[in-house]
N, C-alpha and C positions, 0 to 999 in steps of 0.2 A: 837934786839927783838923789842925792842922801835922803832926802826926807822922801821923797816917792815910793825908793827904793824898801824902805822900813814899813811904809802905809801899807803897800802893796801884800809884805810879808806877814804883818797884824792882819788884812783882810782875811788871807789864806789860813791863816790860822782859826778862826772866829768861822769860817764857814764849816772848818773843818768840824771843831766845833759842833757847829749849832744842829749839822747834821748829824752828829753820832748816835743820839737818841731813836732816829729812824731808820735804822740801818734794816735792811732784806734780811728776814728770817733763815736762820741757818735750815739746808733740807734734814725730817727727822731720820732720827737712828730706823737703820735697816731691821731690828727685832720689830720694830709698830708700825711695819707694813702689813698692807691688808694682803690674806694668803689665797696662793692660787689656787685654780679646782686639781691641777696635779697635786699640791698638797694638800689637800683635804683630801683626793683618794688617798695619796699615801697615812695618811694619819687615820683614816675606816680602816683599810687593809692590816693598819698595825695591831688596830682593836681586834679585830673580826676577820677570820681566814674567808676568803672568797668563795670556798664550798663549806655551808652548813654542818654540822654536826649532826649524827645520825638522829639525833633525840631532836633538835632545832628544827629538822626535816620534818621529821613526823608530825612536830605540834603546825608548822606552817603547812604543811599541805593537808590539814586535817581542817584547819581554820579556812584557806581558802575553798576547796571542796566545800565545808559546810554554809559558806556563805554564795558558792558557784550553783547548788541546789536551788538556791531561793531566788537567781539570777534569771530573769528569762530571755537573758542573750544567750543563756547554753539549754534552751530549751531543745530536746533532738538531740543533745548529747549526753545520757543517761547514761550508754553503755560506757562510753569513756570514764566517765567518773566512776561509776562502777568499779572498772578494772583497775583506776587508782584507787580506792576504798579498797578493794582486795589485796592491792599491794601490803595499804598500811596494815591491814588484818593481820597479813601473813608474816609481817615485821615483829607482830608483838601480839600474837595469838591469844596468847592468856589474858592478855591486861583491861582491866575496865572498861578502857576507852575502846578495844575491840566489840565492846556490845553496844556502844554509841554508833562505831564505823560500820559492824553491820546490817543495824537497825535504817541508818540510812541508806546503804546499799540495798535492802530490801526494798523502801519505800522508791526509790528511781528504779528498779524493776518491775515494780507494778505497776508506776507510771507510764513505765516504756510497752507492757503490755506483759511482760515476762512474768504471771503470776505462777507460775508453780515455785520457778524459782526463789520466789520470793518467798513463797510459805513457806518451802525448807530452810531458808535463811532464818525466817522467822524462828522455826521449832530449833538450829542450832543455837540461837542467841538465848532462848529459855533454857535447854538444859544447857549450856556451858553457863550461862550468867542467870542463873532463878533469881539471884536476889538482886538484880540491875535494877538502876531508877528506870530504864526504859522496860524493864521486863511486863510490867502491865500494859503496856502502849505497843508493846509487841503480841503480844495474847490476844488484844482485840485486834489487834492489823487481821492477826492472822486467822483467827475465828471469823472477821468479815469478808477476808477474800473467799476462805472456803465455802462459807456460805454461796458466796455469788459464783464463785467455777467450780466447786465438785456438786456431782450428784446427789441428790437424798440421803442414798443409801449410806453412803458416809458419817451422817450428825453423829452417831455415836460414838464412831472412832476420831473425831474431829474434837467431842468435847473432851475423850480420856487422855489422848496423845499429847493436848496442850498444857496438860496437869503436869509437868517436871517436877521430881523430887529435890531437892539438894542433900541429899542423904549419903549419896554415893559421890565419888571422887569424879573429875571430868571428864576422863576416857571412861569409866565404865558407864557415865550419866548418855556420851555422844553415844557410843556402843548400844546401846537400850535404846536410844531415839533410831539408828539404825535398824533394830530388829522392827522396831515398830513400824516405822515407814515402810520396810519390804511386803511385814504382814500384812499390812492397812492399805497400803497405799500404792504398791507396786506398781500397778500395768496404769493409773494416774499420772505420778511423778517421776516415771522411770529414768529419765535423762538428769534432774538432780539429784534423784537419791543415788545415782550410780559416781557422781559426781562428789557426793558426800563422802561415799566408801572410801573410795580414792584420795579422799584429803585427808580422809582419818586415818588410813596407812601411814602416808607418807608422813604425818607429825608423829603420829604412834608408834613409831615401827615394833619396839620393845614390848609393846602392850600382850599382856600374858593371855587375853582370847582373843587373839589375831582370826585363830580358827573359826571361829564363830562369825567374825563377819566376814572372812572369806568364803564362809559357806550362806549368810546372806547374798554374798555377790549372786553365787548360784541359783538361790531362788529367784531373787529380783530378774537376772536374764528367762529365768521359764517363766514369770508374770508375765513377761512382754511378748513371751512367745520367739525370742530370739535361743532357740536351741542352739546352734553352733556356738554362740557366745558362753551360753550353759555347761556345753560338751567342755569347750577349752577351760573353765575355772574348774569344773569338777575334777578335770584332769591337775592341771595345778594341783590343787587341793589337795589330792593324795600324795603330790609329790612333795609340796610343804610338808603337811601334817600326816604322816602314813601312821602314825599310832594314837592320832586325837579319839575322842571317841565318836566323832562323828565322822570318822573314814568308812566304816560300814553302812551306813547312810550312801554317803560318796558314790561307795564300788555299786551298790546297785542302781544307783541314779544312771551311772556310766550306760546300763544295760536301756533303760528305760528314753536314755536320748537319743543314743544309736539308734533304739527303735521307731522312736520319732522321725528322725532321718531318711528312715529308710533303708540304715544298713544292717542288716537283719544278721549276716554272720558275726560282724562283732558285737553287734547287742546280746545273742546268746554264749558269744567267747565271754563277755561281762557279766553276764549272769553263771556262769559254770565258773567264773573265776568267783566270786562271792559266794558261792555254797561252797567252793573248795577252801574260801579264807574265813568262814563262816557256819560251820555246817548245825552247830545249834542255835542259830540266830532263830527266830521269829518268822521272819522273812525267807526263811530258806527254802520252805514250800511255793510261797509267793513268786522265789525267781524259777522254780522248776515250772509251776505253770506258766510263766513268760515263754520259758520256751518252749512246751512242746507248743505252744499255742502259735509262736511263731513257726516252728517245724512245720506243723499241719496250716496254717493259713497262708503261709507268706514263700517257704523254701519247697513244700510239696514232698516232704522229708515226712512219710507217713509213716513209715515202720517208726522213724524215731519220736514221733509224736507217742508212739504207742508204749514205745520204754521209757519215753519220761513220765508218762501218767501212771505208769508202773510203780516207777520210785517211789512219786507221789503218796500212791496208796502206802506202799510196803515205810512210808516213813509214818503218815498217818492216815491209821487204818479207818479210819470212822470219824466225820464231821464235813463241814462244809467244802474245804480243799481234794478233798476223796471223795464227793459226793461228783463234784464239778470235774474230778478228772475220770472216773469211768462214764460221766456224763457222756466228756468230749470223746473217752476210746470208743465208746458203743455207737459215738455218731460214724468216727470214718469207717464202721464198719457196714452202717446203714446210712447206705447213699442218698436213700431215698428220703431222708429225715431229716438231717440235718442242711448245714448249708455250704459245706466244702464241696469242691469237685473231686472227688474222692476218689482213690485207686483200690479201697481196700474193700471192695464188693461181697461181703461174707455175711449172710442172714443169721446162720448160726452163731457165728461167735459173734455180731449184734445181740441177738437172743441171751445170751451165755453172760454176757457184761452187763447188762440190764437187769439182769434175775440178782446177778453181784449187787447190785446198787440194793434191791431188795433187802437180798438176804442179810447185810452186812449195815441196816439200819439206815443209812445213807440217805435214802428218799427222803425221810423230813428236812435235811439240808437243802434240798432243793425247794427253790421258789414255787408256787402253787402251779403256772404252769406248765414247767419243766416235769415236774410230778405227774401230774394229768397225760404229759405226755410220755412219757417213762409207762405208766400203765397203758396209757392205746396201745405204746409198739410191742410190749409184750406179747396182749392181746392176740394184736394182727399176726407178730410173725409166730407164735404158739401154733394158731391157728394153720398157716401155711405150712408148719414146719409138719405138725398130723396130717393133714391133707397129702404131703409129699411122701407121707410116708405107707398109708392107709393102702392097704393091696385093692388095686382097681375092681369095681363090682360089675363092668362093662360084660369083659369077659365067660364070668363062670353062668351070668344070667343067660348069655348066649348058646352056651353048651346044653344046660336045662332045657332049653325051646328046640332043640336041636333030638337031644333024646327024645321028647316026647313026639317026635316025627314019628 
């Protein structure tokens, strides 16, 4: 029994010794475990914030839009891409990147059929970034679109306006662009030019020549035939820049705009305000001429028209304005001659005024047909007056016949 017990102990010890080298591996330490998805997200958020920095957002948005513009999946989404590009431009408008962004926007606008907006955007690029890498492409694209989309009469203007100078500051260059656009393409590119002006005003509120930009807006609305908007802009101009060198023009233009809108009493008031504020202006006589014409042709105030014509002659005794004033005044008395439905039918006064035209040397300032009419009416009225004043020959002849019997 003792041997059996000892043998059992020996065998048990041997078995334990034999199994020791093949013991089951221990679990790996926690630090070497594979990271979970939550761990990865936590680590990423620790390195980079969930919202990109403004600079990162600009770069990412540009990279995406540049690729999207070439992706057929987004054909038909040009307007949305242009909106995004305009957002990029507005965030950093003076950067060289804005030149690339504006060029891509113009390309998308042209693809969408917005040819007028594309042309203005390309010109903006050329004037703000004349030395940009894409400037030559922009110039070529502008001229190509203009050739296809603008009437042939704009050929010279297209060639001139696309030659931007780099000698001025960016705001001066863009103000020059606005002026040239209004002068040359106001009727054809009205909407995009108006947007360009408003964008300039928002971006450069302290620009020293803003009065000229505001005046360009008045002229733009007039070129479109939008007299109500032009009237608003002209009134706003005078409210903002009463001491501007252009205020004189603006005040005169108010009269023209009121007359164009059929607001004749207000037109007279505006012209009278002009002559009162600028009595020495070369346009003072023109304002009086407009007042006289409104009185005669639209308000049926013929005596006021005559009074205004005499004011013109008193101010400028000789010359085209004086000749025209006397010519109109004579017509007011000579109802069978001129076009007004006048109520001052007085042949004697008409003859007197016609003769003043000749005696003051103003006949030479009328055009040929007007001068011929004056001579003809002087002749006709003189004959009529002489005939009216001559004693009747019928009565004496009858008396002589009776005495002979």
